[in-house]
LUMLUMDREN-2810 file (N, C-alpha, C; in Angstrom, 1 decimal):
<atoms>
<atom><aa>M</aa><ch>A</ch><at>N</at><xx>-14.2</xx><yy>-5.5</yy><zz>0.1</zz></atom>
<atom><aa>M</aa><ch>A</ch><at>CA</at><xx>-12.8</xx><yy>-5.4</yy><zz>0.8</zz></atom>
<atom><aa>M</aa><ch>A</ch><at>C</at><xx>-12.3</xx><yy>-7.1</yy><zz>0.9</zz></atom>
<atom><aa>A</aa><ch>A</ch><at>N</at><xx>-11.2</xx><yy>-7.1</yy><zz>1.1</zz></atom>
<atom><aa>A</aa><ch>A</ch><at>CA</at><xx>-10.2</xx><yy>-8.3</yy><zz>0.7</zz></atom>
<atom><aa>A</aa><ch>A</ch><at>C</at><xx>-10.7</xx><yy>-9.1</yy><zz>1.7</zz></atom>
<atom><aa>K</aa><ch>A</ch><at>N</at><xx>-10.3</xx><yy>-10.3</yy><zz>1.6</zz></atom>
<atom><aa>K</aa><ch>A</ch><at>CA</at><xx>-10.9</xx><yy>-11.7</yy><zz>2.3</zz></atom>
<atom><aa>K</aa><ch>A</ch><at>C</at><xx>-9.4</xx><yy>-12.8</yy><zz>2.3</zz></atom>
<atom><aa>I</aa><ch>A</ch><at>N</at><xx>-9.4</xx><yy>-13.2</yy><zz>3.4</zz></atom>
<atom><aa>I</aa><ch>A</ch><at>CA</at><xx>-8.4</xx><yy>-14.0</yy><zz>3.9</zz></atom>
<atom><aa>I</aa><ch>A</ch><at>C</at><xx>-8.6</xx><yy>-15.4</yy><zz>2.9</zz></atom>
<atom><aa>K</aa><ch>A</ch><at>N</at><xx>-7.9</xx><yy>-16.3</yy><zz>2.3</zz></atom>
<atom><aa>K</aa><ch>A</ch><at>CA</at><xx>-8.6</xx><yy>-17.3</yy><zz>1.4</zz></atom>
<atom><aa>K</aa><ch>A</ch><at>C</at><xx>-8.0</xx><yy>-18.3</yy><zz>2.4</zz></atom>
<atom><aa>D</aa><ch>A</ch><at>N</at><xx>-7.1</xx><yy>-18.6</yy><zz>2.5</zz></atom>
<atom><aa>D</aa><ch>A</ch><at>CA</at><xx>-6.7</xx><yy>-19.6</yy><zz>3.5</zz></atom>
<atom><aa>D</aa><ch>A</ch><at>C</at><xx>-5.5</xx><yy>-20.0</yy><zz>4.7</zz></atom>
<atom><aa>E</aa><ch>A</ch><at>N</at><xx>-5.6</xx><yy>-20.8</yy><zz>5.4</zz></atom>
<atom><aa>E</aa><ch>A</ch><at>CA</at><xx>-4.8</xx><yy>-21.1</yy><zz>6.7</zz></atom>
<atom><aa>E</aa><ch>A</ch><at>C</at><xx>-3.6</xx><yy>-20.4</yy><zz>6.2</zz></atom>
<atom><aa>K</aa><ch>A</ch><at>N</at><xx>-2.9</xx><yy>-20.3</yy><zz>5.1</zz></atom>
<atom><aa>K</aa><ch>A</ch><at>CA</at><xx>-1.4</xx><yy>-20.0</yy><zz>4.5</zz></atom>
<atom><aa>K</aa><ch>A</ch><at>C</at><xx>-1.3</xx><yy>-18.6</yy><zz>5.0</zz></atom>
<atom><aa>Q</aa><ch>A</ch><at>N</at><xx>-2.1</xx><yy>-17.9</yy><zz>4.0</zz></atom>
<atom><aa>Q</aa><ch>A</ch><at>CA</at><xx>-2.5</xx><yy>-16.5</yy><zz>3.9</zz></atom>
<atom><aa>Q</aa><ch>A</ch><at>C</at><xx>-2.2</xx><yy>-15.7</yy><zz>5.4</zz></atom>
<atom><aa>Y</aa><ch>A</ch><at>N</at><xx>-3.5</xx><yy>-16.7</yy><zz>6.3</zz></atom>
<atom><aa>Y</aa><ch>A</ch><at>CA</at><xx>-3.8</xx><yy>-16.0</yy><zz>7.6</zz></atom>
<atom><aa>Y</aa><ch>A</ch><at>C</at><xx>-2.4</xx><yy>-15.9</yy><zz>8.5</zz></atom>
<atom><aa>Q</aa><ch>A</ch><at>N</at><xx>-1.7</xx><yy>-16.9</yy><zz>8.3</zz></atom>
<atom><aa>Q</aa><ch>A</ch><at>CA</at><xx>-0.3</xx><yy>-17.0</yy><zz>9.1</zz></atom>
<atom><aa>Q</aa><ch>A</ch><at>C</at><xx>0.4</xx><yy>-15.7</yy><zz>8.7</zz></atom>
<atom><aa>I</aa><ch>A</ch><at>N</at><xx>0.9</xx><yy>-15.7</yy><zz>7.4</zz></atom>
<atom><aa>I</aa><ch>A</ch><at>CA</at><xx>1.1</xx><yy>-14.7</yy><zz>6.8</zz></atom>
<atom><aa>I</aa><ch>A</ch><at>C</at><xx>1.1</xx><yy>-13.1</yy><zz>7.5</zz></atom>
<atom><aa>I</aa><ch>A</ch><at>N</at><xx>-0.1</xx><yy>-13.1</yy><zz>7.5</zz></atom>
<atom><aa>I</aa><ch>A</ch><at>CA</at><xx>-0.9</xx><yy>-11.9</yy><zz>7.9</zz></atom>
<atom><aa>I</aa><ch>A</ch><at>C</at><xx>-0.6</xx><yy>-11.5</yy><zz>9.3</zz></atom>
<atom><aa>L</aa><ch>A</ch><at>N</at><xx>-0.5</xx><yy>-12.7</yy><zz>10.0</zz></atom>
<atom><aa>L</aa><ch>A</ch><at>CA</at><xx>-0.4</xx><yy>-13.0</yy><zz>11.9</zz></atom>
<atom><aa>L</aa><ch>A</ch><at>C</at><xx>1.0</xx><yy>-12.3</yy><zz>12.1</zz></atom>
<atom><aa>K</aa><ch>A</ch><at>N</at><xx>1.7</xx><yy>-13.1</yy><zz>11.1</zz></atom>
<atom><aa>K</aa><ch>A</ch><at>CA</at><xx>3.3</xx><yy>-12.3</yy><zz>11.1</zz></atom>
<atom><aa>K</aa><ch>A</ch><at>C</at><xx>3.7</xx><yy>-10.9</yy><zz>10.6</zz></atom>
<atom><aa>R</aa><ch>A</ch><at>N</at><xx>2.8</xx><yy>-10.3</yy><zz>10.2</zz></atom>
<atom><aa>R</aa><ch>A</ch><at>CA</at><xx>2.9</xx><yy>-9.1</yy><zz>9.4</zz></atom>
<atom><aa>R</aa><ch>A</ch><at>C</at><xx>2.5</xx><yy>-8.3</yy><zz>10.8</zz></atom>
<atom><aa>V</aa><ch>A</ch><at>N</at><xx>1.0</xx><yy>-8.8</yy><zz>11.3</zz></atom>
<atom><aa>V</aa><ch>A</ch><at>CA</at><xx>0.2</xx><yy>-7.8</yy><zz>12.4</zz></atom>
<atom><aa>V</aa><ch>A</ch><at>C</at><xx>1.8</xx><yy>-7.7</yy><zz>13.4</zz></atom>
<atom><aa>E</aa><ch>A</ch><at>N</at><xx>2.3</xx><yy>-9.0</yy><zz>14.1</zz></atom>
<atom><aa>E</aa><ch>A</ch><at>CA</at><xx>3.1</xx><yy>-8.9</yy><zz>15.2</zz></atom>
<atom><aa>E</aa><ch>A</ch><at>C</at><xx>4.2</xx><yy>-7.8</yy><zz>14.4</zz></atom>
<atom><aa>A</aa><ch>A</ch><at>N</at><xx>4.3</xx><yy>-7.6</yy><zz>13.6</zz></atom>
<atom><aa>A</aa><ch>A</ch><at>CA</at><xx>5.9</xx><yy>-7.0</yy><zz>13.5</zz></atom>
<atom><aa>A</aa><ch>A</ch><at>C</at><xx>5.4</xx><yy>-5.6</yy><zz>13.5</zz></atom>
<atom><aa>L</aa><ch>A</ch><at>N</at><xx>4.2</xx><yy>-5.1</yy><zz>13.0</zz></atom>
<atom><aa>L</aa><ch>A</ch><at>CA</at><xx>3.7</xx><yy>-3.9</yy><zz>13.0</zz></atom>
<atom><aa>L</aa><ch>A</ch><at>C</at><xx>3.5</xx><yy>-3.5</yy><zz>14.4</zz></atom>
<atom><aa>M</aa><ch>A</ch><at>N</at><xx>3.0</xx><yy>-4.5</yy><zz>15.3</zz></atom>
<atom><aa>M</aa><ch>A</ch><at>CA</at><xx>2.5</xx><yy>-4.2</yy><zz>16.7</zz></atom>
<atom><aa>M</aa><ch>A</ch><at>C</at><xx>4.0</xx><yy>-4.1</yy><zz>17.3</zz></atom>
<atom><aa>D</aa><ch>A</ch><at>N</at><xx>5.3</xx><yy>-4.2</yy><zz>16.7</zz></atom>
<atom><aa>D</aa><ch>A</ch><at>CA</at><xx>6.5</xx><yy>-3.5</yy><zz>17.3</zz></atom>
<atom><aa>D</aa><ch>A</ch><at>C</at><xx>6.8</xx><yy>-1.8</yy><zz>16.8</zz></atom>
<atom><aa>I</aa><ch>A</ch><at>N</at><xx>6.5</xx><yy>-1.6</yy><zz>15.9</zz></atom>
<atom><aa>I</aa><ch>A</ch><at>CA</at><xx>6.5</xx><yy>-0.3</yy><zz>15.1</zz></atom>
<atom><aa>I</aa><ch>A</ch><at>C</at><xx>5.0</xx><yy>0.4</yy><zz>15.6</zz></atom>
<atom><aa>V</aa><ch>A</ch><at>N</at><xx>3.9</xx><yy>0.4</yy><zz>15.5</zz></atom>
<atom><aa>V</aa><ch>A</ch><at>CA</at><xx>3.3</xx><yy>1.6</yy><zz>15.8</zz></atom>
<atom><aa>V</aa><ch>A</ch><at>C</at><xx>2.7</xx><yy>1.1</yy><zz>17.5</zz></atom>
<atom><aa>T</aa><ch>A</ch><at>N</at><xx>3.1</xx><yy>2.3</yy><zz>17.9</zz></atom>
<atom><aa>T</aa><ch>A</ch><at>CA</at><xx>2.7</xx><yy>2.6</yy><zz>19.4</zz></atom>
<atom><aa>T</aa><ch>A</ch><at>C</at><xx>1.3</xx><yy>3.5</yy><zz>19.8</zz></atom>
<atom><aa>E</aa><ch>A</ch><at>N</at><xx>0.9</xx><yy>3.9</yy><zz>21.1</zz></atom>
<atom><aa>E</aa><ch>A</ch><at>CA</at><xx>-0.2</xx><yy>4.3</yy><zz>20.8</zz></atom>
<atom><aa>E</aa><ch>A</ch><at>C</at><xx>-0.5</xx><yy>6.1</yy><zz>20.6</zz></atom>
<atom><aa>D</aa><ch>A</ch><at>N</at><xx>1.5</xx><yy>6.2</yy><zz>20.4</zz></atom>
<atom><aa>D</aa><ch>A</ch><at>CA</at><xx>1.7</xx><yy>7.8</yy><zz>19.7</zz></atom>
<atom><aa>D</aa><ch>A</ch><at>C</at><xx>1.9</xx><yy>8.0</yy><zz>18.4</zz></atom>
<atom><aa>T</aa><ch>A</ch><at>N</at><xx>1.6</xx><yy>6.7</yy><zz>17.8</zz></atom>
<atom><aa>T</aa><ch>A</ch><at>CA</at><xx>1.2</xx><yy>6.7</yy><zz>16.2</zz></atom>
<atom><aa>T</aa><ch>A</ch><at>C</at><xx>0.3</xx><yy>7.4</yy><zz>15.8</zz></atom>
<atom><aa>P</aa><ch>A</ch><at>N</at><xx>0.0</xx><yy>8.2</yy><zz>14.8</zz></atom>
<atom><aa>P</aa><ch>A</ch><at>CA</at><xx>-1.0</xx><yy>8.9</yy><zz>14.2</zz></atom>
<atom><aa>P</aa><ch>A</ch><at>C</at><xx>-2.0</xx><yy>8.1</yy><zz>13.6</zz></atom>
<atom><aa>P</aa><ch>A</ch><at>N</at><xx>-3.0</xx><yy>7.9</yy><zz>13.7</zz></atom>
<atom><aa>P</aa><ch>A</ch><at>CA</at><xx>-4.0</xx><yy>7.2</yy><zz>12.7</zz></atom>
<atom><aa>P</aa><ch>A</ch><at>C</at><xx>-3.6</xx><yy>7.3</yy><zz>11.2</zz></atom>
<atom><aa>S</aa><ch>A</ch><at>N</at><xx>-3.1</xx><yy>8.5</yy><zz>10.9</zz></atom>
<atom><aa>S</aa><ch>A</ch><at>CA</at><xx>-2.7</xx><yy>8.4</yy><zz>9.1</zz></atom>
<atom><aa>S</aa><ch>A</ch><at>C</at><xx>-1.6</xx><yy>7.9</yy><zz>9.0</zz></atom>
<atom><aa>D</aa><ch>A</ch><at>N</at><xx>-0.6</xx><yy>7.4</yy><zz>9.9</zz></atom>
<atom><aa>D</aa><ch>A</ch><at>CA</at><xx>0.9</xx><yy>6.7</yy><zz>9.5</zz></atom>
<atom><aa>D</aa><ch>A</ch><at>C</at><xx>0.1</xx><yy>5.6</yy><zz>8.7</zz></atom>
<atom><aa>P</aa><ch>A</ch><at>N</at><xx>1.3</xx><yy>5.4</yy><zz>7.9</zz></atom>
<atom><aa>P</aa><ch>A</ch><at>CA</at><xx>0.7</xx><yy>4.1</yy><zz>7.0</zz></atom>
<atom><aa>P</aa><ch>A</ch><at>C</at><xx>1.2</xx><yy>3.0</yy><zz>7.3</zz></atom>
<atom><aa>D</aa><ch>A</ch><at>N</at><xx>1.7</xx><yy>2.9</yy><zz>8.9</zz></atom>
<atom><aa>D</aa><ch>A</ch><at>CA</at><xx>1.9</xx><yy>1.5</yy><zz>9.7</zz></atom>
<atom><aa>D</aa><ch>A</ch><at>C</at><xx>0.7</xx><yy>1.4</yy><zz>10.3</zz></atom>
<atom><aa>F</aa><ch>A</ch><at>N</at><xx>0.1</xx><yy>2.3</yy><zz>10.6</zz></atom>
<atom><aa>F</aa><ch>A</ch><at>CA</at><xx>-0.8</xx><yy>2.3</yy><zz>11.7</zz></atom>
<atom><aa>F</aa><ch>A</ch><at>C</at><xx>-2.2</xx><yy>1.8</yy><zz>10.6</zz></atom>
<atom><aa>V</aa><ch>A</ch><at>N</at><xx>-2.2</xx><yy>2.6</yy><zz>9.4</zz></atom>
<atom><aa>V</aa><ch>A</ch><at>CA</at><xx>-3.1</xx><yy>2.2</yy><zz>8.7</zz></atom>
<atom><aa>V</aa><ch>A</ch><at>C</at><xx>-3.0</xx><yy>0.6</yy><zz>8.4</zz></atom>
<atom><aa>E</aa><ch>A</ch><at>N</at><xx>-1.9</xx><yy>0.7</yy><zz>7.6</zz></atom>
<atom><aa>E</aa><ch>A</ch><at>CA</at><xx>-1.9</xx><yy>-1.3</yy><zz>7.5</zz></atom>
<atom><aa>E</aa><ch>A</ch><at>C</at><xx>-2.1</xx><yy>-2.4</yy><zz>8.8</zz></atom>
<atom><aa>L</aa><ch>A</ch><at>N</at><xx>-1.7</xx><yy>-2.1</yy><zz>9.8</zz></atom>
<atom><aa>L</aa><ch>A</ch><at>CA</at><xx>-1.9</xx><yy>-2.4</yy><zz>11.0</zz></atom>
<atom><aa>L</aa><ch>A</ch><at>C</at><xx>-3.4</xx><yy>-2.8</yy><zz>11.1</zz></atom>
<atom><aa>D</aa><ch>A</ch><at>N</at><xx>-4.0</xx><yy>-1.4</yy><zz>11.3</zz></atom>
<atom><aa>D</aa><ch>A</ch><at>CA</at><xx>-5.8</xx><yy>-1.9</yy><zz>11.2</zz></atom>
<atom><aa>D</aa><ch>A</ch><at>C</at><xx>-6.3</xx><yy>-2.8</yy><zz>10.5</zz></atom>
<atom><aa>L</aa><ch>A</ch><at>N</at><xx>-5.8</xx><yy>-2.2</yy><zz>9.2</zz></atom>
<atom><aa>L</aa><ch>A</ch><at>CA</at><xx>-6.6</xx><yy>-3.4</yy><zz>8.1</zz></atom>
<atom><aa>L</aa><ch>A</ch><at>C</at><xx>-6.3</xx><yy>-4.9</yy><zz>8.2</zz></atom>
<atom><aa>L</aa><ch>A</ch><at>N</at><xx>-4.9</xx><yy>-5.1</yy><zz>8.1</zz></atom>
<atom><aa>L</aa><ch>A</ch><at>CA</at><xx>-4.8</xx><yy>-6.5</yy><zz>8.8</zz></atom>
<atom><aa>L</aa><ch>A</ch><at>C</at><xx>-5.4</xx><yy>-6.9</yy><zz>9.5</zz></atom>
<atom><aa>A</aa><ch>A</ch><at>N</at><xx>-5.4</xx><yy>-6.2</yy><zz>10.6</zz></atom>
<atom><aa>A</aa><ch>A</ch><at>CA</at><xx>-5.7</xx><yy>-6.7</yy><zz>12.1</zz></atom>
<atom><aa>A</aa><ch>A</ch><at>C</at><xx>-7.4</xx><yy>-6.9</yy><zz>12.1</zz></atom>
<atom><aa>D</aa><ch>A</ch><at>N</at><xx>-8.2</xx><yy>-5.9</yy><zz>11.4</zz></atom>
<atom><aa>D</aa><ch>A</ch><at>CA</at><xx>-9.4</xx><yy>-6.4</yy><zz>10.9</zz></atom>
<atom><aa>D</aa><ch>A</ch><at>C</at><xx>-9.3</xx><yy>-7.5</yy><zz>9.8</zz></atom>
<atom><aa>L</aa><ch>A</ch><at>N</at><xx>-8.9</xx><yy>-8.0</yy><zz>8.9</zz></atom>
<atom><aa>L</aa><ch>A</ch><at>CA</at><xx>-9.0</xx><yy>-8.8</yy><zz>7.9</zz></atom>
<atom><aa>L</aa><ch>A</ch><at>C</at><xx>-8.6</xx><yy>-10.2</yy><zz>9.1</zz></atom>
<atom><aa>A</aa><ch>A</ch><at>N</at><xx>-7.6</xx><yy>-10.4</yy><zz>10.0</zz></atom>
<atom><aa>A</aa><ch>A</ch><at>CA</at><xx>-7.5</xx><yy>-11.3</yy><zz>10.4</zz></atom>
<atom><aa>A</aa><ch>A</ch><at>C</at><xx>-8.8</xx><yy>-11.6</yy><zz>11.4</zz></atom>
<atom><aa>E</aa><ch>A</ch><at>N</at><xx>-9.1</xx><yy>-10.6</yy><zz>12.0</zz></atom>
<atom><aa>E</aa><ch>A</ch><at>CA</at><xx>-10.6</xx><yy>-11.2</yy><zz>13.0</zz></atom>
<atom><aa>E</aa><ch>A</ch><at>C</at><xx>-11.7</xx><yy>-11.9</yy><zz>11.7</zz></atom>
<atom><aa>E</aa><ch>A</ch><at>N</at><xx>-11.8</xx><yy>-11.3</yy><zz>10.7</zz></atom>
<atom><aa>E</aa><ch>A</ch><at>CA</at><xx>-13.3</xx><yy>-11.2</yy><zz>10.1</zz></atom>
<atom><aa>E</aa><ch>A</ch><at>C</at><xx>-12.7</xx><yy>-13.2</yy><zz>9.4</zz></atom>
<atom><aa>Y</aa><ch>A</ch><at>N</at><xx>-11.6</xx><yy>-13.4</yy><zz>9.5</zz></atom>
<atom><aa>Y</aa><ch>A</ch><at>CA</at><xx>-11.3</xx><yy>-14.5</yy><zz>9.3</zz></atom>
<atom><aa>Y</aa><ch>A</ch><at>C</at><xx>-11.5</xx><yy>-15.6</yy><zz>10.6</zz></atom>
<atom><aa>E</aa><ch>A</ch><at>N</at><xx>-10.7</xx><yy>-15.0</yy><zz>11.6</zz></atom>
<atom><aa>E</aa><ch>A</ch><at>CA</at><xx>-11.4</xx><yy>-16.0</yy><zz>12.8</zz></atom>
<atom><aa>E</aa><ch>A</ch><at>C</at><xx>-12.5</xx><yy>-16.3</yy><zz>13.0</zz></atom>
<atom><aa>I</aa><ch>A</ch><at>N</at><xx>-13.4</xx><yy>-15.2</yy><zz>12.7</zz></atom>
<atom><aa>I</aa><ch>A</ch><at>CA</at><xx>-14.8</xx><yy>-15.4</yy><zz>12.9</zz></atom>
<atom><aa>I</aa><ch>A</ch><at>C</at><xx>-15.4</xx><yy>-15.9</yy><zz>12.1</zz></atom>
<atom><aa>A</aa><ch>A</ch><at>N</at><xx>-15.0</xx><yy>-16.2</yy><zz>11.0</zz></atom>
<atom><aa>A</aa><ch>A</ch><at>CA</at><xx>-15.5</xx><yy>-17.0</yy><zz>9.5</zz></atom>
<atom><aa>A</aa><ch>A</ch><at>C</at><xx>-15.1</xx><yy>-18.6</yy><zz>10.0</zz></atom>
<atom><aa>R</aa><ch>A</ch><at>N</at><xx>-13.9</xx><yy>-18.8</yy><zz>10.5</zz></atom>
<atom><aa>R</aa><ch>A</ch><at>CA</at><xx>-13.4</xx><yy>-20.1</yy><zz>10.4</zz></atom>
<atom><aa>R</aa><ch>A</ch><at>C</at><xx>-14.0</xx><yy>-20.5</yy><zz>11.8</zz></atom>
<atom><aa>K</aa><ch>A</ch><at>N</at><xx>-14.3</xx><yy>-19.9</yy><zz>13.1</zz></atom>
<atom><aa>K</aa><ch>A</ch><at>CA</at><xx>-15.1</xx><yy>-20.6</yy><zz>14.6</zz></atom>
<atom><aa>K</aa><ch>A</ch><at>C</at><xx>-16.4</xx><yy>-20.9</yy><zz>13.8</zz></atom>
<atom><aa>M</aa><ch>A</ch><at>N</at><xx>-17.5</xx><yy>-19.9</yy><zz>13.2</zz></atom>
<atom><aa>M</aa><ch>A</ch><at>CA</at><xx>-18.5</xx><yy>-20.0</yy><zz>12.4</zz></atom>
<atom><aa>M</aa><ch>A</ch><at>C</at><xx>-18.6</xx><yy>-21.5</yy><zz>11.8</zz></atom>
<atom><aa>H</aa><ch>A</ch><at>N</at><xx>-17.5</xx><yy>-21.8</yy><zz>10.6</zz></atom>
<atom><aa>H</aa><ch>A</ch><at>CA</at><xx>-17.6</xx><yy>-22.6</yy><zz>10.3</zz></atom>
<atom><aa>H</aa><ch>A</ch><at>C</at><xx>-17.1</xx><yy>-24.5</yy><zz>11.2</zz></atom>
<atom><aa>L</aa><ch>A</ch><at>N</at><xx>-16.6</xx><yy>-24.4</yy><zz>12.0</zz></atom>
<atom><aa>L</aa><ch>A</ch><at>CA</at><xx>-16.6</xx><yy>-25.5</yy><zz>12.9</zz></atom>
<atom><aa>L</aa><ch>A</ch><at>C</at><xx>-17.7</xx><yy>-25.7</yy><zz>13.5</zz></atom>
<atom><aa>N</aa><ch>A</ch><at>N</at><xx>-18.3</xx><yy>-24.1</yy><zz>14.3</zz></atom>
<atom><aa>N</aa><ch>A</ch><at>CA</at><xx>-19.5</xx><yy>-24.7</yy><zz>14.5</zz></atom>
<atom><aa>N</aa><ch>A</ch><at>C</at><xx>-20.6</xx><yy>-25.3</yy><zz>14.1</zz></atom>
<atom><aa>L</aa><ch>A</ch><at>N</at><xx>-20.7</xx><yy>-25.1</yy><zz>12.8</zz></atom>
<atom><aa>L</aa><ch>A</ch><at>CA</at><xx>-21.8</xx><yy>-25.5</yy><zz>12.0</zz></atom>
<atom><aa>L</aa><ch>A</ch><at>C</at><xx>-21.0</xx><yy>-27.0</yy><zz>11.7</zz></atom>
<atom><aa>N</aa><ch>A</ch><at>N</at><xx>-20.2</xx><yy>-27.5</yy><zz>11.5</zz></atom>
<atom><aa>N</aa><ch>A</ch><at>CA</at><xx>-19.5</xx><yy>-28.2</yy><zz>11.1</zz></atom>
<atom><aa>N</aa><ch>A</ch><at>C</at><xx>-20.0</xx><yy>-29.3</yy><zz>12.6</zz></atom>
<atom><aa>I</aa><ch>A</ch><at>N</at><xx>-19.7</xx><yy>-29.2</yy><zz>13.4</zz></atom>
<atom><aa>I</aa><ch>A</ch><at>CA</at><xx>-20.1</xx><yy>-30.0</yy><zz>14.6</zz></atom>
<atom><aa>I</aa><ch>A</ch><at>C</at><xx>-21.4</xx><yy>-30.3</yy><zz>15.2</zz></atom>
<atom><aa>D</aa><ch>A</ch><at>N</at><xx>-22.2</xx><yy>-28.7</yy><zz>15.0</zz></atom>
<atom><aa>D</aa><ch>A</ch><at>CA</at><xx>-23.6</xx><yy>-28.9</yy><zz>14.9</zz></atom>
<atom><aa>D</aa><ch>A</ch><at>C</at><xx>-24.6</xx><yy>-30.1</yy><zz>14.1</zz></atom>
<atom><aa>A</aa><ch>A</ch><at>N</at><xx>-23.6</xx><yy>-29.8</yy><zz>12.6</zz></atom>
<atom><aa>A</aa><ch>A</ch><at>CA</at><xx>-24.0</xx><yy>-30.9</yy><zz>11.5</zz></atom>
<atom><aa>A</aa><ch>A</ch><at>C</at><xx>-23.9</xx><yy>-32.6</yy><zz>12.0</zz></atom>
<atom><aa>N</aa><ch>A</ch><at>N</at><xx>-22.7</xx><yy>-32.5</yy><zz>12.7</zz></atom>
<atom><aa>N</aa><ch>A</ch><at>CA</at><xx>-22.1</xx><yy>-33.9</yy><zz>13.1</zz></atom>
<atom><aa>N</aa><ch>A</ch><at>C</at><xx>-23.3</xx><yy>-34.3</yy><zz>14.3</zz></atom>
<atom><aa>L</aa><ch>A</ch><at>N</at><xx>-23.8</xx><yy>-33.7</yy><zz>15.0</zz></atom>
<atom><aa>L</aa><ch>A</ch><at>CA</at><xx>-24.8</xx><yy>-34.1</yy><zz>16.4</zz></atom>
<atom><aa>L</aa><ch>A</ch><at>C</at><xx>-25.7</xx><yy>-34.2</yy><zz>15.6</zz></atom>
<atom><aa>I</aa><ch>A</ch><at>N</at><xx>-26.2</xx><yy>-33.9</yy><zz>14.6</zz></atom>
<atom><aa>I</aa><ch>A</ch><at>CA</at><xx>-27.4</xx><yy>-33.9</yy><zz>14.1</zz></atom>
<atom><aa>I</aa><ch>A</ch><at>C</at><xx>-27.6</xx><yy>-35.5</yy><zz>13.3</zz></atom>
<atom><aa>L</aa><ch>A</ch><at>N</at><xx>-26.5</xx><yy>-35.5</yy><zz>12.6</zz></atom>
<atom><aa>L</aa><ch>A</ch><at>CA</at><xx>-26.1</xx><yy>-36.8</yy><zz>12.2</zz></atom>
<atom><aa>L</aa><ch>A</ch><at>C</at><xx>-25.9</xx><yy>-38.2</yy><zz>12.8</zz></atom>
<atom><aa>A</aa><ch>A</ch><at>N</at><xx>-25.4</xx><yy>-37.7</yy><zz>13.9</zz></atom>
<atom><aa>A</aa><ch>A</ch><at>CA</at><xx>-25.1</xx><yy>-38.8</yy><zz>14.8</zz></atom>
<atom><aa>A</aa><ch>A</ch><at>C</at><xx>-26.0</xx><yy>-39.7</yy><zz>15.6</zz></atom>
</atoms>
């Protein structure tokens, strides 16, 4: 699966997710292309956020150990 490489890509994806949220409703079928795109991009954004948080936590922990 694709991954977000940097903050710039992340911000672009967030803007697209916001736009799709205006289009996709609870009545939108899961087979609709906009629904599929929103689902995939939201998963990508979530994975990036988790990885970023883990990276920040590792840096904080390393700084505490080195202090």
